[in-house]
Biopython code that builds the backbone (N, CA, C, O; Angstrom):
import numpy as np
from Bio.PDB.StructureBuilder import StructureBuilder

atoms = [
    (1, "MET", "N", (115.435, -141.856, 154.063)),
    (1, "MET", "CA", (115.387, -143.145, 153.412)),
    (1, "MET", "C", (116.311, -144.098, 154.180)),
    (1, "MET", "O", (117.528, -143.913, 154.180)),
    (2, "ALA", "N", (115.746, -145.098, 154.822)),
    (2, "ALA", "CA", (116.543, -146.053, 155.586)),
    (2, "ALA", "C", (117.028, -147.215, 154.733)),
    (2, "ALA", "O", (118.069, -147.807, 155.015)),
    (3, "GLU", "N", (116.289, -147.532, 153.712)),
    (3, "GLU", "CA", (116.646, -148.628, 152.803)),
    (3, "GLU", "C", (116.853, -148.057, 151.401)),
    (3, "GLU", "O", (116.179, -147.104, 151.012)),
    (4, "PRO", "N", (117.782, -148.638, 150.646)),
    (4, "PRO", "CA", (117.962, -148.166, 149.279)),
    (4, "PRO", "C", (116.765, -148.542, 148.415)),
    (4, "PRO", "O", (116.064, -149.512, 148.702)),
    (5, "LEU", "N", (116.536, -147.781, 147.372)),
    (5, "LEU", "CA", (115.478, -148.113, 146.415)),
    (5, "LEU", "C", (115.919, -149.286, 145.556)),
    (5, "LEU", "O", (117.093, -149.399, 145.204)),
    (6, "VAL", "N", (114.988, -150.148, 145.224)),
    (6, "VAL", "CA", (115.280, -151.253, 144.318)),
    (6, "VAL", "C", (115.266, -150.672, 142.908)),
    (6, "VAL", "O", (114.209, -150.297, 142.401)),
    (7, "ALA", "N", (116.424, -150.599, 142.279)),
    (7, "ALA", "CA", (116.509, -150.027, 140.931)),
    (7, "ALA", "C", (115.953, -151.002, 139.901)),
    (7, "ALA", "O", (115.275, -150.592, 138.959)),
    (8, "GLN", "N", (116.236, -152.293, 140.077)),
    (8, "GLN", "CA", (115.666, -153.331, 139.216)),
    (8, "GLN", "C", (115.792, -154.660, 139.931)),
    (8, "GLN", "O", (116.636, -154.821, 140.812)),
    (9, "ARG", "N", (114.958, -155.609, 139.555)),
    (9, "ARG", "CA", (114.918, -156.909, 140.229)),
    (9, "ARG", "C", (115.708, -157.974, 139.490)),
    (9, "ARG", "O", (115.319, -159.141, 139.437)),
    (10, "SER", "N", (116.795, -157.557, 138.938)),
    (10, "SER", "CA", (117.704, -158.476, 138.257)),
    (10, "SER", "C", (119.076, -157.817, 138.227)),
    (10, "SER", "O", (119.192, -156.607, 138.421)),
    (11, "PRO", "N", (120.117, -158.613, 137.984)),
    (11, "PRO", "CA", (121.450, -158.005, 137.926)),
    (11, "PRO", "C", (121.619, -157.149, 136.675)),
    (11, "PRO", "O", (120.925, -157.337, 135.676)),
    (12, "CYS", "N", (122.537, -156.225, 136.750)),
    (12, "CYS", "CA", (122.913, -155.400, 135.602)),
    (12, "CYS", "C", (124.153, -156.060, 134.992)),
    (12, "CYS", "O", (125.211, -156.104, 135.619)),
    (13, "VAL", "N", (124.017, -156.559, 133.795)),
    (13, "VAL", "CA", (125.142, -157.202, 133.124)),
    (13, "VAL", "C", (125.876, -156.125, 132.327)),
    (13, "VAL", "O", (125.310, -155.502, 131.428)),
    (14, "VAL", "N", (127.151, -155.921, 132.675)),
    (14, "VAL", "CA", (127.933, -154.862, 132.037)),
    (14, "VAL", "C", (129.283, -155.401, 131.588)),
    (14, "VAL", "O", (129.868, -156.263, 132.244)),
    (15, "GLU", "N", (129.764, -154.894, 130.484)),
    (15, "GLU", "CA", (131.122, -155.192, 130.030)),
    (15, "GLU", "C", (131.956, -153.955, 130.303)),
    (15, "GLU", "O", (131.691, -152.882, 129.762)),
    (16, "LEU", "N", (132.960, -154.113, 131.143)),
    (16, "LEU", "CA", (133.748, -152.972, 131.591)),
    (16, "LEU", "C", (135.205, -153.083, 131.158)),
    (16, "LEU", "O", (135.783, -154.169, 131.121)),
    (17, "ALA", "N", (135.769, -151.952, 130.839)),
    (17, "ALA", "CA", (137.198, -151.860, 130.557)),
    (17, "ALA", "C", (137.932, -151.756, 131.897)),
    (17, "ALA", "O", (137.312, -151.495, 132.928)),
    (18, "ALA", "N", (139.218, -151.957, 131.880)),
    (18, "ALA", "CA", (140.015, -151.795, 133.100)),
    (18, "ALA", "C", (139.851, -150.368, 133.612)),
    (18, "ALA", "O", (139.837, -149.418, 132.830)),
    (19, "GLY", "N", (139.729, -150.227, 134.925)),
    (19, "GLY", "CA", (139.589, -148.902, 135.511)),
    (19, "GLY", "C", (138.821, -148.930, 136.804)),
    (19, "GLY", "O", (138.478, -150.001, 137.305)),
    (20, "ASP", "N", (138.547, -147.766, 137.352)),
    (20, "ASP", "CA", (137.794, -147.610, 138.593)),
    (20, "ASP", "C", (136.368, -147.201, 138.275)),
    (20, "ASP", "O", (136.119, -146.428, 137.350)),
    (21, "TYR", "N", (135.431, -147.733, 139.057)),
    (21, "TYR", "CA", (134.013, -147.465, 138.861)),
    (21, "TYR", "C", (133.360, -147.223, 140.212)),
    (21, "TYR", "O", (133.865, -147.655, 141.248)),
    (22, "TRP", "N", (132.223, -146.520, 140.186)),
    (22, "TRP", "CA", (131.445, -146.247, 141.395)),
    (22, "TRP", "C", (130.047, -146.809, 141.201)),
    (22, "TRP", "O", (129.290, -146.345, 140.348)),
    (23, "TRP", "N", (129.711, -147.823, 142.010)),
    (23, "TRP", "CA", (128.408, -148.490, 141.953)),
    (23, "TRP", "C", (127.411, -147.735, 142.830)),
    (23, "TRP", "O", (127.720, -147.382, 143.968)),
    (24, "CYS", "N", (126.229, -147.493, 142.303)),
    (24, "CYS", "CA", (125.178, -146.790, 143.035)),
    (24, "CYS", "C", (124.645, -147.676, 144.153)),
    (24, "CYS", "O", (124.215, -148.804, 143.908)),
    (25, "ARG", "N", (124.675, -147.169, 145.371)),
    (25, "ARG", "CA", (124.151, -147.912, 146.521)),
    (25, "ARG", "C", (122.741, -147.459, 146.896)),
    (25, "ARG", "O", (121.985, -148.231, 147.487)),
    (26, "CYS", "N", (122.377, -146.226, 146.564)),
    (26, "CYS", "CA", (121.085, -145.699, 147.008)),
    (26, "CYS", "C", (119.911, -146.135, 146.125)),
    (26, "CYS", "O", (118.765, -146.124, 146.573)),
    (27, "GLY", "N", (120.186, -146.514, 144.890)),
    (27, "GLY", "CA", (119.129, -146.935, 143.972)),
    (27, "GLY", "C", (118.483, -145.801, 143.206)),
    (27, "GLY", "O", (117.571, -146.042, 142.415)),
    (28, "GLN", "N", (118.927, -144.566, 143.415)),
    (28, "GLN", "CA", (118.287, -143.420, 142.773)),
    (28, "GLN", "C", (118.984, -142.947, 141.497)),
    (28, "GLN", "O", (118.436, -142.117, 140.772)),
    (29, "SER", "N", (120.155, -143.450, 141.217)),
    (29, "SER", "CA", (120.901, -143.000, 140.042)),
    (29, "SER", "C", (120.129, -143.274, 138.754)),
    (29, "SER", "O", (119.472, -144.307, 138.620)),
    (30, "ARG", "N", (120.212, -142.364, 137.834)),
    (30, "ARG", "CA", (119.605, -142.565, 136.512)),
    (30, "ARG", "C", (120.585, -143.241, 135.563)),
    (30, "ARG", "O", (120.263, -143.492, 134.401)),
    (31, "ARG", "N", (121.782, -143.533, 136.064)),
    (31, "ARG", "CA", (122.819, -144.196, 135.272)),
    (31, "ARG", "C", (123.092, -145.604, 135.810)),
    (31, "ARG", "O", (124.229, -146.072, 135.760)),
    (32, "GLN", "N", (122.069, -146.274, 136.319)),
    (32, "GLN", "CA", (122.237, -147.593, 136.927)),
    (32, "GLN", "C", (123.071, -148.506, 136.044)),
    (32, "GLN", "O", (122.904, -148.508, 134.825)),
    (33, "PRO", "N", (123.955, -149.272, 136.635)),
    (33, "PRO", "CA", (124.171, -149.475, 138.064)),
    (33, "PRO", "C", (125.214, -148.530, 138.655)),
    (33, "PRO", "O", (125.677, -148.734, 139.777)),
    (34, "PHE", "N", (125.580, -147.498, 137.900)),
    (34, "PHE", "CA", (126.645, -146.595, 138.335)),
    (34, "PHE", "C", (126.093, -145.330, 138.981)),
    (34, "PHE", "O", (124.974, -144.905, 138.693)),
    (35, "CYS", "N", (126.891, -144.742, 139.850)),
    (35, "CYS", "CA", (126.516, -143.541, 140.588)),
    (35, "CYS", "C", (126.468, -142.308, 139.679)),
    (35, "CYS", "O", (127.330, -142.120, 138.821)),
    (36, "ASP", "N", (125.453, -141.481, 139.884)),
    (36, "ASP", "CA", (125.385, -140.192, 139.189)),
    (36, "ASP", "C", (125.314, -139.027, 140.177)),
    (36, "ASP", "O", (125.044, -137.892, 139.784)),
    (37, "GLY", "N", (125.554, -139.309, 141.452)),
    (37, "GLY", "CA", (125.514, -138.277, 142.479)),
    (37, "GLY", "C", (124.179, -138.128, 143.180)),
    (37, "GLY", "O", (124.050, -137.287, 144.069)),
    (38, "SER", "N", (123.177, -138.922, 142.807)),
    (38, "SER", "CA", (121.850, -138.815, 143.415)),
    (38, "SER", "C", (121.855, -139.073, 144.912)),
    (38, "SER", "O", (120.969, -138.599, 145.623)),
    (39, "HIS", "N", (122.834, -139.813, 145.399)),
    (39, "HIS", "CA", (122.906, -140.112, 146.837)),
    (39, "HIS", "C", (123.074, -138.848, 147.676)),
    (39, "HIS", "O", (122.777, -138.850, 148.871)),
    (40, "LYS", "N", (123.538, -137.795, 147.066)),
    (40, "LYS", "CA", (123.731, -136.552, 147.818)),
    (40, "LYS", "C", (122.406, -135.997, 148.303)),
    (40, "LYS", "O", (122.362, -135.327, 149.335)),
    (41, "VAL", "N", (121.326, -136.262, 147.582)),
    (41, "VAL", "CA", (119.991, -135.836, 147.992)),
    (41, "VAL", "C", (119.477, -136.769, 149.090)),
    (41, "VAL", "O", (118.906, -136.309, 150.079)),
    (42, "ALA", "N", (119.678, -138.080, 148.918)),
    (42, "ALA", "CA", (119.226, -139.055, 149.909)),
    (42, "ALA", "C", (120.011, -138.914, 151.206)),
    (42, "ALA", "O", (119.451, -139.051, 152.294)),
    (43, "GLY", "N", (121.307, -138.641, 151.091)),
    (43, "GLY", "CA", (122.136, -138.358, 152.241)),
    (43, "GLY", "C", (122.572, -139.536, 153.092)),
    (43, "GLY", "O", (123.487, -139.388, 153.902)),
    (44, "GLU", "N", (121.956, -140.695, 152.941)),
    (44, "GLU", "CA", (122.274, -141.818, 153.811)),
    (44, "GLU", "C", (123.200, -142.848, 153.175)),
    (44, "GLU", "O", (123.667, -143.757, 153.861)),
    (45, "PHE", "N", (123.464, -142.728, 151.923)),
    (45, "PHE", "CA", (124.234, -143.742, 151.217)),
    (45, "PHE", "C", (125.420, -143.123, 150.495)),
    (45, "PHE", "O", (125.378, -141.971, 150.062)),
    (46, "THR", "N", (126.465, -143.907, 150.379)),
    (46, "THR", "CA", (127.609, -143.501, 149.574)),
    (46, "THR", "C", (127.862, -144.594, 148.558)),
    (46, "THR", "O", (127.618, -145.765, 148.848)),
    (47, "PRO", "N", (128.342, -144.249, 147.375)),
    (47, "PRO", "CA", (128.596, -145.261, 146.353)),
    (47, "PRO", "C", (129.753, -146.177, 146.751)),
    (47, "PRO", "O", (130.565, -145.842, 147.613)),
    (48, "VAL", "N", (129.806, -147.326, 146.108)),
    (48, "VAL", "CA", (130.863, -148.308, 146.359)),
    (48, "VAL", "C", (131.859, -148.236, 145.206)),
    (48, "VAL", "O", (131.499, -148.423, 144.044)),
    (49, "ARG", "N", (133.107, -147.964, 145.545)),
    (49, "ARG", "CA", (134.155, -147.926, 144.529)),
    (49, "ARG", "C", (134.696, -149.341, 144.319)),
    (49, "ARG", "O", (134.950, -150.076, 145.273)),
    (50, "PHE", "N", (134.866, -149.704, 143.037)),
    (50, "PHE", "CA", (135.502, -150.977, 142.734)),
    (50, "PHE", "C", (136.359, -150.809, 141.494)),
    (50, "PHE", "O", (136.143, -149.909, 140.683)),
    (51, "SER", "N", (137.332, -151.691, 141.365)),
    (51, "SER", "CA", (138.284, -151.612, 140.260)),
    (51, "SER", "C", (138.226, -152.879, 139.430)),
    (51, "SER", "O", (137.993, -153.974, 139.941)),
    (52, "VAL", "N", (138.445, -152.698, 138.135)),
    (52, "VAL", "CA", (138.521, -153.805, 137.190)),
    (52, "VAL", "C", (139.936, -153.782, 136.620)),
    (52, "VAL", "O", (140.381, -152.758, 136.102)),
    (53, "SER", "N", (140.640, -154.907, 136.714)),
    (53, "SER", "CA", (142.044, -154.944, 136.277)),
    (53, "SER", "C", (142.201, -155.281, 134.801)),
    (53, "SER", "O", (143.232, -154.983, 134.197)),
    (54, "GLU", "N", (141.184, -155.898, 134.226)),
    (54, "GLU", "CA", (141.216, -156.223, 132.794)),
    (54, "GLU", "C", (139.785, -156.217, 132.274)),
    (54, "GLU", "O", (138.854, -156.400, 133.059)),
    (55, "PRO", "N", (139.581, -156.015, 130.985)),
    (55, "PRO", "CA", (138.217, -155.991, 130.447)),
    (55, "PRO", "C", (137.470, -157.285, 130.789)),
    (55, "PRO", "O", (138.007, -158.383, 130.642)),
    (56, "GLN", "N", (136.232, -157.136, 131.245)),
    (56, "GLN", "CA", (135.444, -158.313, 131.592)),
    (56, "GLN", "C", (133.964, -157.997, 131.704)),
    (56, "GLN", "O", (133.564, -156.841, 131.838)),
    (57, "LYS", "N", (133.160, -159.051, 131.645)),
    (57, "LYS", "CA", (131.717, -158.942, 131.828)),
    (57, "LYS", "C", (131.425, -159.226, 133.294)),
    (57, "LYS", "O", (131.908, -160.213, 133.851)),
    (58, "LEU", "N", (130.626, -158.352, 133.922)),
    (58, "LEU", "CA", (130.284, -158.507, 135.329)),
    (58, "LEU", "C", (128.777, -158.414, 135.528)),
    (58, "LEU", "O", (128.076, -157.770, 134.747)),
    (59, "TRP", "N", (128.289, -159.059, 136.575)),
    (59, "TRP", "CA", (126.894, -158.990, 136.973)),
    (59, "TRP", "C", (126.851, -158.158, 138.246)),
    (59, "TRP", "O", (127.192, -158.638, 139.327)),
    (60, "LEU", "N", (126.427, -156.904, 138.107)),
    (60, "LEU", "CA", (126.356, -155.994, 139.245)),
    (60, "LEU", "C", (124.943, -155.985, 139.815)),
    (60, "LEU", "O", (123.964, -156.125, 139.081)),
    (61, "CYS", "N", (124.849, -155.822, 141.115)),
    (61, "CYS", "CA", (123.568, -155.844, 141.806)),
    (61, "CYS", "C", (122.681, -154.697, 141.334)),
    (61, "CYS", "O", (123.111, -153.544, 141.301)),
    (62, "GLY", "N", (121.447, -155.018, 140.970)),
    (62, "GLY", "CA", (120.475, -154.004, 140.570)),
    (62, "GLY", "C", (119.450, -153.731, 141.656)),
    (62, "GLY", "O", (118.815, -152.677, 141.666)),
    (63, "CYS", "N", (119.285, -154.694, 142.584)),
    (63, "CYS", "CA", (118.264, -154.532, 143.629)),
    (63, "CYS", "C", (118.787, -153.805, 144.869)),
    (63, "CYS", "O", (118.004, -153.403, 145.729)),
    (64, "LYS", "N", (120.106, -153.638, 144.963)),
    (64, "LYS", "CA", (120.771, -152.941, 146.071)),
    (64, "LYS", "C", (120.680, -153.692, 147.395)),
    (64, "LYS", "O", (120.855, -153.096, 148.457)),
    (65, "GLN", "N", (120.407, -155.000, 147.341)),
    (65, "GLN", "CA", (120.287, -155.814, 148.545)),
    (65, "GLN", "C", (121.445, -156.802, 148.714)),
    (65, "GLN", "O", (121.502, -157.501, 149.726)),
    (66, "SER", "N", (122.355, -156.876, 147.766)),
    (66, "SER", "CA", (123.446, -157.850, 147.786)),
    (66, "SER", "C", (124.333, -157.703, 149.022)),
    (66, "SER", "O", (124.642, -156.591, 149.449)),
    (67, "THR", "N", (124.735, -158.831, 149.584)),
    (67, "THR", "CA", (125.696, -158.812, 150.687)),
    (67, "THR", "C", (127.120, -158.824, 150.148)),
    (67, "THR", "O", (128.081, -158.795, 150.918)),
    (68, "ASN", "N", (127.255, -158.867, 148.820)),
    (68, "ASN", "CA", (128.557, -158.880, 148.155)),
    (68, "ASN", "C", (128.668, -157.702, 147.185)),
    (68, "ASN", "O", (129.244, -157.830, 146.105)),
    (69, "ALA", "N", (128.118, -156.566, 147.577)),
    (69, "ALA", "CA", (128.098, -155.381, 146.714)),
    (69, "ALA", "C", (129.505, -155.008, 146.262)),
    (69, "ALA", "O", (130.452, -155.069, 147.047)),
    (70, "PRO", "N", (129.638, -154.628, 145.021)),
    (70, "PRO", "CA", (128.603, -154.287, 144.057)),
    (70, "PRO", "C", (128.109, -155.462, 143.212)),
    (70, "PRO", "O", (127.323, -155.278, 142.283)),
    (71, "PHE", "N", (128.570, -156.664, 143.539)),
    (71, "PHE", "CA", (128.261, -157.823, 142.702)),
    (71, "PHE", "C", (126.962, -158.500, 143.128)),
    (71, "PHE", "O", (126.631, -158.544, 144.313)),
    (72, "CYS", "N", (126.236, -159.021, 142.155)),
    (72, "CYS", "CA", (124.977, -159.713, 142.416)),
    (72, "CYS", "C", (125.250, -161.005, 143.185)),
    (72, "CYS", "O", (126.158, -161.763, 142.846)),
    (73, "ASP", "N", (124.446, -161.244, 144.230)),
    (73, "ASP", "CA", (124.534, -162.499, 144.976)),
    (73, "ASP", "C", (123.208, -163.254, 144.959)),
    (73, "ASP", "O", (123.027, -164.212, 145.710)),
    (74, "GLY", "N", (122.284, -162.825, 144.107)),
    (74, "GLY", "CA", (120.982, -163.486, 143.996)),
    (74, "GLY", "C", (119.934, -162.948, 144.953)),
    (74, "GLY", "O", (118.828, -163.486, 145.010)),
    (75, "SER", "N", (120.245, -161.909, 145.701)),
    (75, "SER", "CA", (119.290, -161.353, 146.669)),
    (75, "SER", "C", (117.997, -160.901, 146.011)),
    (75, "SER", "O", (116.951, -160.888, 146.659)),
    (76, "HIS", "N", (118.046, -160.531, 144.741)),
    (76, "HIS", "CA", (116.836, -160.059, 144.043)),
    (76, "HIS", "C", (115.751, -161.140, 144.006)),
    (76, "HIS", "O", (114.567, -160.827, 143.877)),
    (77, "LYS", "N", (116.150, -162.394, 144.116)),
    (77, "LYS", "CA", (115.173, -163.489, 144.094)),
    (77, "LYS", "C", (114.331, -163.536, 145.361)),
    (77, "LYS", "O", (113.282, -164.180, 145.382)),
    (78, "LYS", "N", (114.778, -162.860, 146.421)),
    (78, "LYS", "CA", (114.069, -162.867, 147.712)),
    (78, "LYS", "C", (113.153, -161.677, 147.892)),
    (78, "LYS", "O", (112.441, -161.604, 148.894)),
    (79, "ILE", "N", (113.145, -160.737, 146.953)),
    (79, "ILE", "CA", (112.316, -159.544, 147.069)),
    (79, "ILE", "C", (110.865, -159.914, 146.768)),
    (79, "ILE", "O", (110.579, -160.492, 145.719)),
    (80, "THR", "N", (109.954, -159.590, 147.670)),
    (80, "THR", "CA", (108.554, -159.960, 147.500)),
    (80, "THR", "C", (107.648, -158.805, 147.119)),
    (80, "THR", "O", (106.594, -159.028, 146.524)),
    (81, "SER", "N", (108.026, -157.580, 147.445)),
    (81, "SER", "CA", (107.122, -156.452, 147.150)),
    (81, "SER", "C", (107.637, -155.625, 146.016)),
    (81, "SER", "O", (107.005, -154.639, 145.634)),
]
sb = StructureBuilder()
sb.init_structure("model")
sb.init_model(0)
sb.init_chain("A")
sb.init_seg("    ")
for serial, (resi, resn, name, xyz) in enumerate(atoms, 1):
    if name == "N":
        sb.init_residue(resn, " ", resi, " ")
    sb.init_atom(name, np.array(xyz, "f"), 0.0, 1.0, " ", f" {name:<3s}", serial, name[0])
structure = sb.get_structure()
């Protein structure tokens, strides 16, 4: 797999407590937008670790095309197929 799978064509809106999180980069996780270890089968992707310092609502990338991963940058609007 050279490109990640598009998990969804919109951002994942999540409310997170302070702590460390792992965002799924491969698109195969069943716990989107978070990693469940599925990348180990794909072998080409590793999850992105990010930290939240205080509780907040975030828009995480669901299409796996963001240039600002794990955060949505609107790339899902450019997906045609």
